PyMOL Python script that loads the backbone (N, CA, C, O; Angstrom):
from pymol import cmd

cmd.read_pdbstr("""\
ATOM      1  N   MET A   1       4.735   1.180 -13.889  1.00  0.00           N
ATOM      2  CA  MET A   1       6.110   0.998 -14.511  1.00  0.00           C
ATOM      3  C   MET A   1       6.028   1.025 -15.978  1.00  0.00           C
ATOM      4  O   MET A   1       5.267   0.254 -16.564  1.00  0.00           O
ATOM      5  N   SER A   2       6.822   1.928 -16.653  1.00  0.00           N
ATOM      6  CA  SER A   2       6.692   1.966 -18.066  1.00  0.00           C
ATOM      7  C   SER A   2       7.556   0.938 -18.760  1.00  0.00           C
ATOM      8  O   SER A   2       8.490   0.393 -18.171  1.00  0.00           O
ATOM      9  N   ALA A   3       7.250   0.686 -19.967  1.00  0.00           N
ATOM     10  CA  ALA A   3       8.019  -0.358 -20.803  1.00  0.00           C
ATOM     11  C   ALA A   3       9.351   0.237 -21.146  1.00  0.00           C
ATOM     12  O   ALA A   3       9.492   1.452 -21.288  1.00  0.00           O
ATOM     13  N   PRO A   4      10.339  -0.636 -21.278  1.00  0.00           N
ATOM     14  CA  PRO A   4      11.649  -0.203 -21.611  1.00  0.00           C
ATOM     15  C   PRO A   4      11.681   0.435 -23.042  1.00  0.00           C
ATOM     16  O   PRO A   4      10.920   0.049 -23.930  1.00  0.00           O
ATOM     17  N   VAL A   5      12.550   1.376 -23.210  1.00  0.00           N
ATOM     18  CA  VAL A   5      12.673   2.014 -24.486  1.00  0.00           C
ATOM     19  C   VAL A   5      13.524   1.146 -25.465  1.00  0.00           C
ATOM     20  O   VAL A   5      14.602   0.668 -25.113  1.00  0.00           O
ATOM     21  N   LYS A   6      13.030   0.974 -26.630  1.00  0.00           N
ATOM     22  CA  LYS A   6      13.675   0.082 -27.645  1.00  0.00           C
ATOM     23  C   LYS A   6      14.344   0.980 -28.583  1.00  0.00           C
ATOM     24  O   LYS A   6      13.706   1.848 -29.177  1.00  0.00           O
ATOM     25  N   PHE A   7      15.653   0.807 -28.750  1.00  0.00           N
ATOM     26  CA  PHE A   7      16.341   1.570 -29.715  1.00  0.00           C
ATOM     27  C   PHE A   7      16.719   0.689 -30.925  1.00  0.00           C
ATOM     28  O   PHE A   7      17.085  -0.476 -30.764  1.00  0.00           O
ATOM     29  N   ASP A   8      16.630   1.237 -32.075  1.00  0.00           N
ATOM     30  CA  ASP A   8      16.913   0.491 -33.301  1.00  0.00           C
ATOM     31  C   ASP A   8      18.384   0.513 -33.612  1.00  0.00           C
ATOM     32  O   ASP A   8      18.937  -0.484 -34.076  1.00  0.00           O
ATOM     33  N   TYR A   9      19.038   1.650 -33.360  1.00  0.00           N
ATOM     34  CA  TYR A   9      20.411   1.814 -33.670  1.00  0.00           C
ATOM     35  C   TYR A   9      21.170   2.363 -32.436  1.00  0.00           C
ATOM     36  O   TYR A   9      20.607   3.002 -31.547  1.00  0.00           O
ATOM     37  N   LEU A  10      22.416   2.082 -32.449  1.00  0.00           N
ATOM     38  CA  LEU A  10      23.313   2.660 -31.318  1.00  0.00           C
ATOM     39  C   LEU A  10      23.701   4.077 -31.686  1.00  0.00           C
ATOM     40  O   LEU A  10      23.652   4.967 -30.838  1.00  0.00           O
ATOM     41  N   ILE A  11      24.073   4.297 -32.892  1.00  0.00           N
ATOM     42  CA  ILE A  11      24.659   5.584 -33.358  1.00  0.00           C
ATOM     43  C   ILE A  11      23.638   6.133 -34.374  1.00  0.00           C
ATOM     44  O   ILE A  11      22.946   7.116 -34.110  1.00  0.00           O
ATOM     45  N   SER A  12      23.568   5.497 -35.496  1.00  0.00           N
ATOM     46  CA  SER A  12      22.638   5.843 -36.570  1.00  0.00           C
ATOM     47  C   SER A  12      22.699   4.670 -37.532  1.00  0.00           C
ATOM     48  O   SER A  12      23.492   3.760 -37.294  1.00  0.00           O
ATOM     49  N   ARG A  13      21.905   4.628 -38.619  1.00  0.00           N
ATOM     50  CA  ARG A  13      21.831   3.488 -39.406  1.00  0.00           C
ATOM     51  C   ARG A  13      23.168   3.245 -40.122  1.00  0.00           C
ATOM     52  O   ARG A  13      23.655   2.114 -40.110  1.00  0.00           O
ATOM     53  N   SER A  14      23.794   4.291 -40.761  1.00  0.00           N
ATOM     54  CA  SER A  14      25.125   4.034 -41.359  1.00  0.00           C
ATOM     55  C   SER A  14      26.259   4.154 -40.272  1.00  0.00           C
ATOM     56  O   SER A  14      27.302   3.520 -40.429  1.00  0.00           O
ATOM     57  N   GLY A  15      26.092   4.860 -39.307  1.00  0.00           N
ATOM     58  CA  GLY A  15      27.022   4.940 -38.251  1.00  0.00           C
ATOM     59  C   GLY A  15      27.351   3.620 -37.549  1.00  0.00           C
ATOM     60  O   GLY A  15      28.503   3.350 -37.208  1.00  0.00           O
ATOM     61  N   ASP A  16      26.355   2.838 -37.350  1.00  0.00           N
ATOM     62  CA  ASP A  16      26.557   1.545 -36.772  1.00  0.00           C
ATOM     63  C   ASP A  16      27.387   0.638 -37.667  1.00  0.00           C
ATOM     64  O   ASP A  16      28.177  -0.138 -37.130  1.00  0.00           O
ATOM     65  N   VAL A  17      27.276   0.673 -38.929  1.00  0.00           N
ATOM     66  CA  VAL A  17      28.046  -0.100 -39.840  1.00  0.00           C
ATOM     67  C   VAL A  17      29.527   0.389 -39.807  1.00  0.00           C
ATOM     68  O   VAL A  17      30.451  -0.416 -39.696  1.00  0.00           O
ATOM     69  N   ILE A  18      29.712   1.666 -39.902  1.00  0.00           N
ATOM     70  CA  ILE A  18      31.033   2.147 -39.928  1.00  0.00           C
ATOM     71  C   ILE A  18      31.754   1.888 -38.528  1.00  0.00           C
ATOM     72  O   ILE A  18      32.937   1.553 -38.467  1.00  0.00           O
ATOM     73  N   PHE A  19      30.973   2.063 -37.450  1.00  0.00           N
ATOM     74  CA  PHE A  19      31.531   1.777 -36.137  1.00  0.00           C
ATOM     75  C   PHE A  19      31.955   0.340 -35.936  1.00  0.00           C
ATOM     76  O   PHE A  19      33.025   0.065 -35.394  1.00  0.00           O
ATOM     77  N   SER A  20      31.039  -0.651 -36.414  1.00  0.00           N
ATOM     78  CA  SER A  20      31.424  -2.021 -36.264  1.00  0.00           C
ATOM     79  C   SER A  20      32.556  -2.493 -37.147  1.00  0.00           C
ATOM     80  O   SER A  20      33.340  -3.367 -36.779  1.00  0.00           O
ATOM     81  N   PHE A  21      32.622  -1.891 -38.324  1.00  0.00           N
ATOM     82  CA  PHE A  21      33.767  -2.193 -39.216  1.00  0.00           C
ATOM     83  C   PHE A  21      35.143  -1.656 -38.610  1.00  0.00           C
ATOM     84  O   PHE A  21      36.183  -2.313 -38.672  1.00  0.00           O
ATOM     85  N   THR A  22      35.051  -0.487 -38.061  1.00  0.00           N
ATOM     86  CA  THR A  22      36.310   0.083 -37.568  1.00  0.00           C
ATOM     87  C   THR A  22      36.712  -0.688 -36.257  1.00  0.00           C
ATOM     88  O   THR A  22      37.904  -0.879 -36.018  1.00  0.00           O
ATOM     89  N   VAL A  23      35.763  -1.117 -35.438  1.00  0.00           N
ATOM     90  CA  VAL A  23      36.113  -1.854 -34.244  1.00  0.00           C
ATOM     91  C   VAL A  23      36.704  -3.263 -34.568  1.00  0.00           C
ATOM     92  O   VAL A  23      37.692  -3.702 -33.979  1.00  0.00           O
ATOM     93  N   GLY A  24      36.079  -3.897 -35.480  1.00  0.00           N
ATOM     94  CA  GLY A  24      36.516  -5.102 -36.037  1.00  0.00           C
ATOM     95  C   GLY A  24      37.854  -5.093 -36.635  1.00  0.00           C
ATOM     96  O   GLY A  24      38.663  -5.990 -36.399  1.00  0.00           O
ATOM     97  N   THR A  25      38.113  -4.063 -37.431  1.00  0.00           N
ATOM     98  CA  THR A  25      39.407  -3.990 -38.056  1.00  0.00           C
ATOM     99  C   THR A  25      40.545  -3.704 -37.074  1.00  0.00           C
ATOM    100  O   THR A  25      41.637  -4.264 -37.175  1.00  0.00           O
ATOM    101  N   LEU A  26      40.256  -2.824 -36.132  1.00  0.00           N
ATOM    102  CA  LEU A  26      41.249  -2.523 -35.033  1.00  0.00           C
ATOM    103  C   LEU A  26      41.489  -3.818 -34.189  1.00  0.00           C
ATOM    104  O   LEU A  26      42.640  -4.132 -33.884  1.00  0.00           O
ATOM    105  N   ALA A  27      40.480  -4.525 -33.832  1.00  0.00           N
ATOM    106  CA  ALA A  27      40.641  -5.770 -33.094  1.00  0.00           C
ATOM    107  C   ALA A  27      41.514  -6.770 -33.842  1.00  0.00           C
ATOM    108  O   ALA A  27      42.393  -7.407 -33.261  1.00  0.00           O
ATOM    109  N   TYR A  28      41.257  -6.892 -35.131  1.00  0.00           N
ATOM    110  CA  TYR A  28      42.146  -7.767 -36.025  1.00  0.00           C
ATOM    111  C   TYR A  28      43.561  -7.393 -35.901  1.00  0.00           C
ATOM    112  O   TYR A  28      44.411  -8.236 -35.616  1.00  0.00           O
ATOM    113  N   PHE A  29      43.859  -6.076 -36.120  1.00  0.00           N
ATOM    114  CA  PHE A  29      45.267  -5.652 -36.131  1.00  0.00           C
ATOM    115  C   PHE A  29      45.893  -5.819 -34.760  1.00  0.00           C
ATOM    116  O   PHE A  29      47.051  -6.219 -34.638  1.00  0.00           O
ATOM    117  N   LEU A  30      45.095  -5.498 -33.696  1.00  0.00           N
ATOM    118  CA  LEU A  30      45.752  -5.678 -32.398  1.00  0.00           C
ATOM    119  C   LEU A  30      46.032  -7.152 -32.094  1.00  0.00           C
ATOM    120  O   LEU A  30      47.025  -7.469 -31.439  1.00  0.00           O
ATOM    121  N   ASN A  31      45.177  -8.039 -32.557  1.00  0.00           N
ATOM    122  CA  ASN A  31      45.423  -9.505 -32.404  1.00  0.00           C
ATOM    123  C   ASN A  31      46.567  -9.946 -33.191  1.00  0.00           C
ATOM    124  O   ASN A  31      47.353 -10.761 -32.706  1.00  0.00           O
ATOM    125  N   GLU A  32      46.735  -9.451 -34.429  1.00  0.00           N
ATOM    126  CA  GLU A  32      47.941  -9.820 -35.219  1.00  0.00           C
ATOM    127  C   GLU A  32      49.195  -9.286 -34.583  1.00  0.00           C
ATOM    128  O   GLU A  32      50.224  -9.958 -34.647  1.00  0.00           O
ATOM    129  N   ARG A  33      49.178  -8.139 -33.984  1.00  0.00           N
ATOM    130  CA  ARG A  33      50.358  -7.578 -33.392  1.00  0.00           C
ATOM    131  C   ARG A  33      50.771  -8.287 -32.164  1.00  0.00           C
ATOM    132  O   ARG A  33      51.959  -8.528 -31.945  1.00  0.00           O
ATOM    133  N   ASP A  34      49.741  -8.657 -31.289  1.00  0.00           N
ATOM    134  CA  ASP A  34      50.068  -9.304 -29.947  1.00  0.00           C
ATOM    135  C   ASP A  34      50.145 -10.799 -29.943  1.00  0.00           C
ATOM    136  O   ASP A  34      50.677 -11.392 -29.004  1.00  0.00           O
ATOM    137  N   ASN A  35      49.612 -11.437 -30.998  1.00  0.00           N
ATOM    138  CA  ASN A  35      49.571 -12.890 -31.004  1.00  0.00           C
ATOM    139  C   ASN A  35      50.906 -13.443 -31.482  1.00  0.00           C
ATOM    140  O   ASN A  35      51.354 -13.129 -32.585  1.00  0.00           O
ATOM    141  N   PRO A  36      51.584 -14.321 -30.599  1.00  0.00           N
ATOM    142  CA  PRO A  36      52.872 -14.855 -30.940  1.00  0.00           C
ATOM    143  C   PRO A  36      52.907 -15.695 -32.159  1.00  0.00           C
ATOM    144  O   PRO A  36      53.871 -15.706 -32.925  1.00  0.00           O
ATOM    145  N   ARG A  37      51.738 -16.458 -32.336  1.00  0.00           N
ATOM    146  CA  ARG A  37      51.617 -17.328 -33.534  1.00  0.00           C
ATOM    147  C   ARG A  37      51.732 -16.500 -34.780  1.00  0.00           C
ATOM    148  O   ARG A  37      52.378 -16.926 -35.737  1.00  0.00           O
ATOM    149  N   ALA A  38      51.136 -15.341 -34.807  1.00  0.00           N
ATOM    150  CA  ALA A  38      51.088 -14.464 -35.989  1.00  0.00           C
ATOM    151  C   ALA A  38      52.521 -13.944 -36.325  1.00  0.00           C
ATOM    152  O   ALA A  38      52.827 -13.625 -37.474  1.00  0.00           O
ATOM    153  N   GLN A  39      53.318 -13.879 -35.354  1.00  0.00           N
ATOM    154  CA  GLN A  39      54.644 -13.327 -35.632  1.00  0.00           C
ATOM    155  C   GLN A  39      55.609 -14.461 -36.189  1.00  0.00           C
ATOM    156  O   GLN A  39      56.738 -14.177 -36.590  1.00  0.00           O
ATOM    157  N   ASN A  40      55.132 -15.712 -36.195  1.00  0.00           N
ATOM    158  CA  ASN A  40      55.980 -16.780 -36.679  1.00  0.00           C
ATOM    159  C   ASN A  40      55.414 -17.268 -38.132  1.00  0.00           C
ATOM    160  O   ASN A  40      55.409 -18.452 -38.468  1.00  0.00           O
ATOM    161  N   GLY A  41      54.985 -16.303 -38.868  1.00  0.00           N
ATOM    162  CA  GLY A  41      54.561 -16.686 -40.218  1.00  0.00           C
ATOM    163  C   GLY A  41      53.154 -17.317 -40.346  1.00  0.00           C
ATOM    164  O   GLY A  41      52.829 -17.961 -41.343  1.00  0.00           O
ATOM    165  N   LYS A  42      52.330 -17.101 -39.285  1.00  0.00           N
ATOM    166  CA  LYS A  42      51.047 -17.685 -39.206  1.00  0.00           C
ATOM    167  C   LYS A  42      49.957 -16.618 -39.136  1.00  0.00           C
ATOM    168  O   LYS A  42      48.936 -16.795 -38.473  1.00  0.00           O
ATOM    169  N   THR A  43      50.198 -15.497 -39.842  1.00  0.00           N
ATOM    170  CA  THR A  43      49.209 -14.471 -39.853  1.00  0.00           C
ATOM    171  C   THR A  43      47.866 -14.949 -40.578  1.00  0.00           C
ATOM    172  O   THR A  43      47.869 -15.982 -41.248  1.00  0.00           O
ATOM    173  N   LEU A  44      46.876 -14.276 -40.446  1.00  0.00           N
ATOM    174  CA  LEU A  44      45.634 -14.567 -41.195  1.00  0.00           C
ATOM    175  C   LEU A  44      45.849 -14.478 -42.738  1.00  0.00           C
ATOM    176  O   LEU A  44      45.300 -15.266 -43.508  1.00  0.00           O
ATOM    177  N   LYS A  45      46.650 -13.506 -43.135  1.00  0.00           N
ATOM    178  CA  LYS A  45      46.893 -13.369 -44.535  1.00  0.00           C
ATOM    179  C   LYS A  45      47.720 -14.627 -45.086  1.00  0.00           C
ATOM    180  O   LYS A  45      47.418 -15.151 -46.158  1.00  0.00           O
ATOM    181  N   ASP A  46      48.712 -15.052 -44.345  1.00  0.00           N
ATOM    182  CA  ASP A  46      49.410 -16.295 -44.750  1.00  0.00           C
ATOM    183  C   ASP A  46      48.557 -17.526 -44.694  1.00  0.00           C
ATOM    184  O   ASP A  46      48.667 -18.376 -45.578  1.00  0.00           O
ATOM    185  N   LEU A  47      47.773 -17.659 -43.773  1.00  0.00           N
ATOM    186  CA  LEU A  47      46.887 -18.808 -43.666  1.00  0.00           C
ATOM    187  C   LEU A  47      45.859 -18.883 -44.818  1.00  0.00           C
ATOM    188  O   LEU A  47      45.586 -19.959 -45.349  1.00  0.00           O
ATOM    189  N   VAL A  48      45.321 -17.768 -45.174  1.00  0.00           N
ATOM    190  CA  VAL A  48      44.369 -17.663 -46.229  1.00  0.00           C
ATOM    191  C   VAL A  48      44.980 -17.946 -47.602  1.00  0.00           C
ATOM    192  O   VAL A  48      44.431 -18.639 -48.459  1.00  0.00           O
ATOM    193  N   LEU A  49      46.199 -17.331 -47.736  1.00  0.00           N
ATOM    194  CA  LEU A  49      46.981 -17.574 -48.966  1.00  0.00           C
ATOM    195  C   LEU A  49      47.347 -19.033 -49.147  1.00  0.00           C
ATOM    196  O   LEU A  49      47.277 -19.568 -50.254  1.00  0.00           O
ATOM    197  N   ARG A  50      47.737 -19.673 -48.062  1.00  0.00           N
ATOM    198  CA  ARG A  50      48.062 -21.098 -48.150  1.00  0.00           C
ATOM    199  C   ARG A  50      46.888 -21.965 -48.517  1.00  0.00           C
ATOM    200  O   ARG A  50      46.999 -22.871 -49.343  1.00  0.00           O
ATOM    201  N   ALA A  51      45.757 -21.680 -47.896  1.00  0.00           N
ATOM    202  CA  ALA A  51      44.518 -22.495 -48.189  1.00  0.00           C
ATOM    203  C   ALA A  51      44.106 -22.222 -49.640  1.00  0.00           C
ATOM    204  O   ALA A  51      43.704 -23.161 -50.328  1.00  0.00           O
ATOM    205  N   ARG A  52      44.187 -21.015 -50.124  1.00  0.00           N
ATOM    206  CA  ARG A  52      43.845 -20.689 -51.531  1.00  0.00           C
ATOM    207  C   ARG A  52      44.772 -21.408 -52.432  1.00  0.00           C
ATOM    208  O   ARG A  52      44.289 -21.954 -53.423  1.00  0.00           O
ATOM    209  N   GLN A  53      46.089 -21.478 -52.201  1.00  0.00           N
ATOM    210  CA  GLN A  53      47.037 -22.202 -53.054  1.00  0.00           C
ATOM    211  C   GLN A  53      46.738 -23.680 -53.033  1.00  0.00           C
ATOM    212  O   GLN A  53      46.885 -24.333 -54.066  1.00  0.00           O
ATOM    213  N   LYS A  54      46.332 -24.235 -51.932  1.00  0.00           N
ATOM    214  CA  LYS A  54      46.021 -25.660 -51.849  1.00  0.00           C
ATOM    215  C   LYS A  54      44.771 -25.966 -52.666  1.00  0.00           C
ATOM    216  O   LYS A  54      44.693 -27.029 -53.281  1.00  0.00           O
ATOM    217  N   LYS A  55      43.806 -25.078 -52.691  1.00  0.00           N
ATOM    218  CA  LYS A  55      42.682 -25.307 -53.454  1.00  0.00           C
ATOM    219  C   LYS A  55      42.942 -25.193 -54.989  1.00  0.00           C
ATOM    220  O   LYS A  55      42.389 -25.936 -55.800  1.00  0.00           O
ATOM    221  N   ILE A  56      43.760 -24.279 -55.303  1.00  0.00           N
ATOM    222  CA  ILE A  56      44.227 -24.113 -56.759  1.00  0.00           C
ATOM    223  C   ILE A  56      45.001 -25.412 -57.218  1.00  0.00           C
ATOM    224  O   ILE A  56      44.782 -25.934 -58.311  1.00  0.00           O
ATOM    225  N   ASN A  57      45.897 -25.884 -56.331  1.00  0.00           N
ATOM    226  CA  ASN A  57      46.605 -27.062 -56.669  1.00  0.00           C
ATOM    227  C   ASN A  57      45.764 -28.262 -56.823  1.00  0.00           C
ATOM    228  O   ASN A  57      46.003 -29.060 -57.729  1.00  0.00           O
ATOM    229  N   GLU A  58      44.770 -28.444 -55.974  1.00  0.00           N
ATOM    230  CA  GLU A  58      43.831 -29.506 -56.103  1.00  0.00           C
ATOM    231  C   GLU A  58      42.993 -29.393 -57.330  1.00  0.00           C
ATOM    232  O   GLU A  58      42.738 -30.409 -57.976  1.00  0.00           O
ATOM    233  N   ARG A  59      42.551 -28.232 -57.692  1.00  0.00           N
ATOM    234  CA  ARG A  59      41.819 -28.032 -58.935  1.00  0.00           C
ATOM    235  C   ARG A  59      42.643 -28.340 -60.129  1.00  0.00           C
ATOM    236  O   ARG A  59      42.152 -28.930 -61.092  1.00  0.00           O
ATOM    237  N   GLU A  60      43.866 -27.963 -60.094  1.00  0.00           N
ATOM    238  CA  GLU A  60      44.792 -28.318 -61.225  1.00  0.00           C
ATOM    239  C   GLU A  60      45.028 -29.711 -61.314  1.00  0.00           C
ATOM    240  O   GLU A  60      45.068 -30.214 -62.436  1.00  0.00           O
ATOM    241  N   ALA A  61      45.190 -30.409 -60.315  1.00  0.00           N
ATOM    242  CA  ALA A  61      45.357 -31.944 -60.274  1.00  0.00           C
ATOM    243  C   ALA A  61      44.133 -32.630 -60.827  1.00  0.00           C
ATOM    244  O   ALA A  61      44.289 -33.610 -61.555  1.00  0.00           O
ATOM    245  N   ARG A  62      42.928 -32.190 -60.535  1.00  0.00           N
ATOM    246  CA  ARG A  62      41.697 -32.832 -61.078  1.00  0.00           C
ATOM    247  C   ARG A  62      41.630 -32.489 -62.579  1.00  0.00           C
ATOM    248  O   ARG A  62      41.176 -33.328 -63.357  1.00  0.00           O
ATOM    249  N   ARG A  63      42.043 -31.346 -62.999  1.00  0.00           N
ATOM    250  CA  ARG A  63      41.946 -30.987 -64.338  1.00  0.00           C
ATOM    251  C   ARG A  63      42.841 -31.834 -65.282  1.00  0.00           C
ATOM    252  O   ARG A  63      42.533 -32.014 -66.460  1.00  0.00           O
ATOM    253  N   GLN A  64      43.944 -32.339 -64.724  1.00  0.00           N
ATOM    254  CA  GLN A  64      44.926 -33.121 -65.540  1.00  0.00           C
ATOM    255  C   GLN A  64      44.483 -34.558 -65.615  1.00  0.00           C
ATOM    256  O   GLN A  64      45.064 -35.327 -66.380  1.00  0.00           O
ATOM    257  N   LEU A  65      43.526 -34.943 -64.891  1.00  0.00           N
ATOM    258  CA  LEU A  65      43.065 -36.394 -64.940  1.00  0.00           C
ATOM    259  C   LEU A  65      42.311 -36.684 -66.192  1.00  0.00           C
ATOM    260  O   LEU A  65      41.864 -37.813 -66.396  1.00  0.00           O
TER     261      LEU A  65
END
""", "prot")
cmd.dss("prot")
cmd.show_as("cartoon", "prot")
cmd.util.cbc("prot")
cmd.orient("prot")
């Protein structure tokens, strides 16, 4: 019995990166479209912006002390 063949890449070195980025991006957009929470103002973009604004407000509050 021979040893199993070991592949380093699925497509190619750069093709794997492009493929994984494309699949991840499409999965994100499908999730945002189908997720009922995302349709009520809780998209990833909204959550990230809210967290960023909270950190900015905390930094400004510390600066005024």
